[in-house]
C-alpha positions, 0 to 999 in steps of 0.5 A: 337033137341028141343024135344029131349033136353026137353025129357033129362031135363024131365028124369032129373028132374024126377030122381032128384024129386025121389031122393028127395022122397027117400031121404025123406022117407029113408034118415035117416033110411039108416043111422041108422043102428041097429042090437043089440039083446037085449037078447044078453049080451056083455062084454062091451058097447062102447060109441062113442064121439060126440057134448056135447048134443049128448055125453050126449044121447050117454053116458046115453044110454051107462049107461043104457045098463050097468045098464040092465046088458048088459055088464061088462065094459063101454068103452069110446075109444077116449076122450080128456086128460083132460076127466074123469068120475068125469067130466061126473058125475058133467055135464051129470047128470049120477048116480054114480053107476058104479065101477070106475074099470069098466070104461076105457077111452081111451086118445087121443095122440099128434101124432095123426094129425089134418088132420087124426082126421077130415077125420077119427075120427070114424076109429080111435075110432074103432081102440082104442076100439080094442086095449083097448079090447084086453088089457083087454081080451074082446070078444064082445061089444054093440057100441052106438053112434047117430042114423045118425052116425051108418052106417059110425060106422059100416064100421069103426068098421068091417074094424078093426076086424080081424078073427071075433074078436071082435064081435061088435052089433050097438045100435043107439041113436035117438037125436031128438023127432020123435014123433013131426015131420018129421025128414026132418022138423027139419032143423038142424038135416037134416044138420047133415044128409047131413054133414054125407052123405058126410063123408060116401062117404069119409069113403069108400076111407079113411077106 
């Protein structure tokens, strides 16, 4: 009996060790979906919102893609009602070289409940994106967000498409310098990845 229990515990801990190793080796890679094709130009680049530091990096990447001629519009689908492009220029050190009529900013609305925003904020951004694209008659877009966020982003954006419209490509932004250390040695980033896995699991039910 004791031998059987010991064998079960041994198998259990062995499985835990394998899972831990897989997480260290592939945990971030699994989240970091990328299927953008540099040779493909689209109608728009979609930049999803994030915490201030990450938001800056995401918008900078969106601006770079616009400057490269990859798109005709820059869309920020769901931002605070007081958010503006002039605020971005002032606070994010973005060059003022995008015509204002090429920047489309969606705003939050009062009827969005706090519970809905917390449980499915990315899905709400995806829905708002499709609404904006239909209004302006855009058919394709590159979606930009942080690397660890991209798998949930793709689930949300593929969910809101209908009859293969619009066509989305996914372009992740790395928010840590991976040349200096393994991603799992950055405690703050590990916490982000772990939290993202929780949200990803919830997304399969909420989305």
